[in-house]
C-alpha positions in Angstrom: 132.0 51.0 180.3 130.9 52.1 176.8 133.3 53.1 174.1 131.0 55.8 172.8 131.6 59.1 174.8 128.0 60.2 174.2 126.8 57.2 176.1 128.8 58.0 179.3 126.9 58.9 182.4 127.7 61.2 185.3 128.5 58.1 187.3 130.9 56.9 184.6 132.8 60.3 184.8 132.8 60.2 188.6 134.2 56.6 188.5 136.9 57.8 186.2 137.7 60.8 188.4 138.0 58.5 191.4 140.3 56.1 189.5 142.5 59.1 188.4 142.7 60.3 192.0 143.8 56.8 193.1 146.4 56.8 190.3 147.7 60.2 191.6 146.5 62.0 188.4 144.7 65.0 190.0 144.3 67.1 186.9 142.7 64.3 185.0 140.4 63.6 188.0 139.4 67.3 188.0 138.6 67.3 184.3 136.5 64.2 184.5 134.7 65.6 187.6 134.1 68.9 185.8 132.5 67.0 182.9 130.3 65.1 185.5 129.3 68.4 187.1 128.4 70.0 183.7 126.1 67.0 183.0 124.4 67.3 186.3 121.1 69.3 186.3 121.1 70.1 190.0 123.4 73.0 190.9 123.9 71.8 194.5 125.1 68.4 193.3 127.3 70.0 190.7 128.9 72.2 193.3 129.5 69.2 195.5 131.2 67.3 192.7 133.5 70.3 192.0 134.3 70.6 195.7 135.3 67.0 195.8 137.7 67.3 192.9 139.2 70.8 193.1 141.6 72.0 190.4 145.2 71.2 191.2 147.9 73.8 191.1 149.0 74.5 187.5 152.7 74.7 188.5 154.7 71.6 188.9 157.6 71.1 191.3 160.3 68.8 190.2 161.8 66.5 192.9 165.3 65.1 192.7 
């Protein structure tokens, strides 16, 4: 992966979103997927990306 954010592709962002999902980091996964969707020119593909990585609840429940 490149160190220059301008050189990242949609696939790079989606790979990162999948990694964050696997690491139980849904908010970061959502942010990366949203960036991928914004960089996609096809509205149907962008909608599919957004549906695959929905925004998590903004409230957090603490467990003991």
